[in-house]
C-alpha positions in Angstrom: 78.5 -258.3 57.3 76.6 -259.6 54.3 76.8 -256.2 52.6 80.6 -256.1 52.9 80.8 -259.6 51.4 78.5 -258.6 48.6 80.7 -255.6 47.9 83.9 -257.6 47.8 82.3 -260.2 45.5 81.1 -257.5 43.2 84.6 -256.0 43.0 86.1 -259.4 42.2 83.5 -260.0 39.5 84.2 -256.5 38.0 88.0 -257.2 38.0 87.4 -260.5 36.3 85.3 -258.9 33.6 88.0 -256.3 32.9 90.6 -259.0 32.6 88.3 -261.0 30.3 88.0 -258.0 28.0 91.9 -257.5 28.1 91.7 -254.2 30.1 94.7 -253.5 32.2 93.3 -253.1 35.8 96.6 -251.7 37.1 96.5 -248.9 34.5 92.8 -248.2 35.2 93.5 -247.8 39.0 96.5 -245.6 38.3 94.3 -243.1 36.4 93.2 -240.4 38.9 89.7 -239.1 38.7 89.6 -235.4 37.7 87.4 -233.2 39.9 85.7 -230.4 38.0 84.0 -227.6 39.7 81.3 -225.5 37.9 80.4 -221.9 38.8 77.1 -220.6 37.7 77.2 -217.3 35.8 74.2 -215.1 35.3 74.1 -213.4 31.9 71.9 -210.3 31.8 71.7 -206.9 30.1 73.9 -205.5 32.9 76.7 -208.0 32.2 77.9 -211.3 33.5 78.1 -211.9 37.2 78.2 -214.8 39.6 74.8 -216.3 40.2 75.3 -217.5 43.8 72.1 -219.5 43.4 72.5 -221.4 46.7 73.0 -218.2 48.7 70.1 -216.5 46.9 67.8 -219.3 47.7 68.7 -219.3 51.3 68.4 -215.6 51.7 65.1 -215.4 49.8 63.5 -218.2 51.8 64.8 -216.8 55.1 63.4 -213.4 54.4 60.0 -214.9 53.4 59.8 -217.0 56.5 60.8 -214.0 58.8 58.2 -211.7 57.2 55.5 -214.5 57.4 56.2 -215.1 61.1 56.5 -211.4 61.9 53.2 -210.5 60.3 51.4 -213.0 62.5 53.3 -212.1 65.7 53.0 -208.3 65.5 49.5 -208.4 63.9 48.4 -210.7 66.7 49.7 -208.2 69.3 47.6 -205.4 67.8 44.5 -207.6 67.8 45.0 -208.8 71.4 45.7 -205.2 72.5 42.4 -204.1 71.0 40.5 -207.0 72.6 42.0 -206.3 76.0 41.2 -202.6 75.9 37.6 -203.4 74.8 36.9 -206.1 77.4 38.4 -204.0 80.2 36.3 -201.0 79.1 39.4 -198.9 78.9 38.5 -198.0 75.3 35.4 -196.1 76.5 37.7 -193.7 78.4 40.3 -193.4 75.7 37.7 -192.9 72.9 36.4 -189.8 74.6 39.8 -188.0 74.0 40.7 -189.3 70.5 38.9 -190.4 67.4 38.6 -194.2 66.8 40.7 -193.9 63.6 43.5 -192.1 65.5 43.4 -194.7 68.3 43.6 -197.6 65.8 46.4 -196.1 63.8 48.4 -195.2 66.9 48.2 -198.8 68.2 49.3 -200.1 64.7 52.2 -197.7 64.4 53.4 -198.3 68.0 53.6 -202.1 67.6 55.2 -201.6 64.2 57.9 -199.4 65.6 58.7 -202.1 68.2 59.1 -204.7 65.5 61.2 -202.4 63.4 63.5 -201.7 66.3 64.0 -205.4 66.9 64.8 -206.0 63.3 67.3 -203.1 63.3 69.0 -204.6 66.3 69.2 -208.0 64.6 70.6 -206.5 61.4 73.3 -204.5 63.2 74.3 -207.5 65.3 74.5 -209.6 62.1 76.7 -207.1 60.4 79.0 -206.9 63.4 79.2 -210.7 63.6 80.1 -211.0 59.9 82.9 -208.4 60.3 84.3 -210.3 63.3 84.1 -213.6 61.5 85.9 -212.1 58.5 88.8 -211.0 60.7 88.9 -214.2 62.8 89.3 -216.6 59.8 92.2 -215.1 57.8 93.3 -218.2 55.9 92.5 -217.8 52.2 91.5 -221.5 52.0 89.2 -221.4 55.0 85.6 -222.4 54.2 84.4 -219.5 56.3 86.4 -217.0 54.2 85.0 -218.5 51.0 81.5 -218.2 52.4 82.1 -214.6 53.4 83.5 -213.9 49.9 80.2 -215.2 48.4 78.2 -213.1 50.8 80.1 -210.0 49.8 78.9 -210.3 46.2 75.2 -210.2 47.4 73.6 -206.7 47.5 72.6 -206.8 51.2 71.8 -203.1 51.3 69.2 -203.4 48.5 67.8 -206.6 50.0 67.5 -205.1 53.5 65.9 -202.0 52.1 63.3 -204.1 50.3 62.8 -206.3 53.4 62.1 -203.3 55.6 59.6 -201.9 53.1 57.7 -205.1 52.7 57.7 -205.8 56.4 56.3 -202.3 57.2 53.8 -202.2 54.3 52.7 -205.9 54.9 52.5 -205.3 58.6 50.4 -202.1 58.2 48.1 -203.9 55.7 47.5 -206.9 57.9 47.6 -205.1 61.3 44.7 -202.9 60.2 42.6 -206.0 59.4 43.7 -207.6 62.7 42.6 -204.5 64.6 39.2 -204.6 62.9 38.8 -208.2 63.9 39.8 -207.4 67.5 37.2 -204.6 67.6 34.5 -207.0 66.4 34.8 -209.6 69.1 34.7 -209.8 72.9 37.3 -212.5 73.3 40.2 -214.1 71.4 38.4 -217.4 71.0 35.8 -215.6 68.7 38.4 -214.4 66.3 38.8 -217.8 64.4 35.9 -217.2 62.0 37.4 -213.9 60.8 41.1 -214.8 61.0 41.0 -217.7 58.5 40.0 -215.7 55.3 42.4 -212.9 56.3 45.5 -215.2 56.8 44.7 -217.7 54.0 46.5 -215.7 51.2 49.5 -215.3 53.4 49.6 -219.0 54.4 49.1 -220.1 50.8 52.0 -217.9 49.6 54.2 -219.2 52.4 53.8 -222.8 51.4 54.5 -221.9 47.7 57.5 -219.9 48.7 59.3 -222.7 50.5 58.4 -225.3 47.9 57.9 -223.8 44.4 58.7 -220.1 44.1 62.4 -220.3 44.8 62.8 -222.8 42.0 61.2 -220.4 39.4 61.4 -216.8 40.8 60.5 -215.4 37.4 57.5 -217.6 36.6 54.1 -216.1 35.9 52.9 -217.5 39.3 55.7 -215.8 41.2 55.2 -212.5 39.3 51.5 -212.3 40.0 51.8 -213.3 43.6 54.4 -210.5 44.1 52.0 -208.0 42.7 49.0 -208.8 44.8 49.2 -206.8 48.1 48.0 -209.7 50.3 50.7 -212.1 49.0 53.5 -209.7 47.9 55.4 -209.4 51.2 56.3 -213.1 51.1 56.4 -213.7 47.4 58.5 -210.7 46.4 61.1 -211.3 49.2 61.7 -214.8 47.6 62.4 -213.0 44.3 64.4 -210.0 45.4 67.8 -211.9 45.8 67.3 -213.1 42.2 67.2 -209.4 41.0 63.7 -209.2 39.4 63.1 -206.4 36.9 62.9 -203.0 38.4 59.5 -202.2 37.0 58.0 -205.2 38.7 59.5 -204.2 42.1 58.1 -200.6 41.6 54.6 -201.8 40.7 54.6 -204.2 43.6 55.6 -201.4 46.0 52.9 -199.1 44.6 50.3 -201.9 45.0 51.4 -202.4 48.6 50.8 -198.7 49.4 47.4 -198.8 47.7 46.5 -202.0 49.5 47.5 -200.5 52.9 45.4 -197.4 52.3 42.4 -199.5 51.2 42.6 -202.0 54.2 43.1 -199.1 56.6 40.0 -197.4 55.3 37.9 -200.6 55.5 39.3 -201.5 59.0 38.7 -197.9 60.3 35.0 -198.0 59.4 34.5 -201.3 61.1 36.7 -200.3 64.1 34.8 -197.1 64.9 31.5 -199.1 65.5 32.8 -202.5 66.6 35.0 -201.2 69.4 32.0 -199.9 71.3 29.8 -203.0 70.7 29.5 -205.5 73.6 27.7 -208.8 74.2 26.7 -209.3 70.6 28.4 -212.0 68.5 29.5 -210.4 65.2 29.0 -211.9 61.8 30.0 -210.9 58.3 26.6 -209.4 57.8 27.1 -207.3 61.0 30.5 -206.2 59.7 29.0 -205.0 56.5 26.4 -203.0 58.4 29.2 -201.4 60.5 31.1 -200.5 57.3 28.2 -198.7 55.8 27.0 -197.1 59.0 26.7 -193.4 58.9 27.3 -191.3 62.0 
C-alpha cells in the first residue's frame, strides 16, 4: 500500500514539475513511444549474415554440458566394468583368450557405441519433433515459427558432425584413462586418488564454458583450451556455433587424435599389469613401475 502511495505522489510531483517548466503534459502523454528492434549482423570474409547470438550461446553451452556429462557417465561405465571383472576374477579367464590391450579397447569401443546409438536416437527424435512443430504452427506471426526460422539459419549438420567427433574422441581419450584406473584398484572407493587429476581439466573447462568462454569464444583462453586434448571437447563445442576459423578446428581435431593415441598407449601399459594385480593398494609410483614393466 505504501509503495502505491509513493508511486502516485511521485507522478503528481513529476506532473507539477512539467507544468512549472511550461511543458504541455497532455502533448507529452499523446506522444507514443517508438519501439526499435535491433538485429545483430556478423560481418566476415564470407559476407554478412545474421549473428543469432542468443541461439549460438544456448547451443554451444548445451553441447558443452552434454559432452561433459557424457564423458563422466560412459567413462565411469568403462571403469566400473573393469573393476567388476577384476574383482569377480572373470578377467583371469578372459585374459587367457585375448591380449589385455584388445580386451581394454573392446570394452571402450563397446560402451562408446552404446553412447553413440543413444545420441543418434536423440538427434533423430529432435529432427522429427522440429519438423512436426514447424507444421503445427503455421501462423507467420507465431513465436514458435519465428524461433524455428532462427534455428533454420544455424548449420546444425556441421555442429552435429563436430559434436559426434568431439564426443567420440573425448570419450576414447578419457575412457582409456578410466580403464587404467579401474585396472589399478580393487574397489570403486579406491579410485578417488586417481580420478581427481584426470577429471580436473574437464571440470575446470566446464566451469569456464558456462561462465566465461561463451562471452568471448575467440579469446586467447578459449582458443588454447580448444587445442589441448584434455579440454578441447568442452571448449571447442562452445566455440563451434560461433564459426571459429577452419584451421583452428582442424588443429584441434588433429590434437584430439594424437591425444587419444597417447592416452591409449599409456593406459594399455598400465592395464596389462594392473588388471592381474590383487590385494595391493596402488600408488602413482606403482603405476610408473607398471608402465615401464617389460614382459
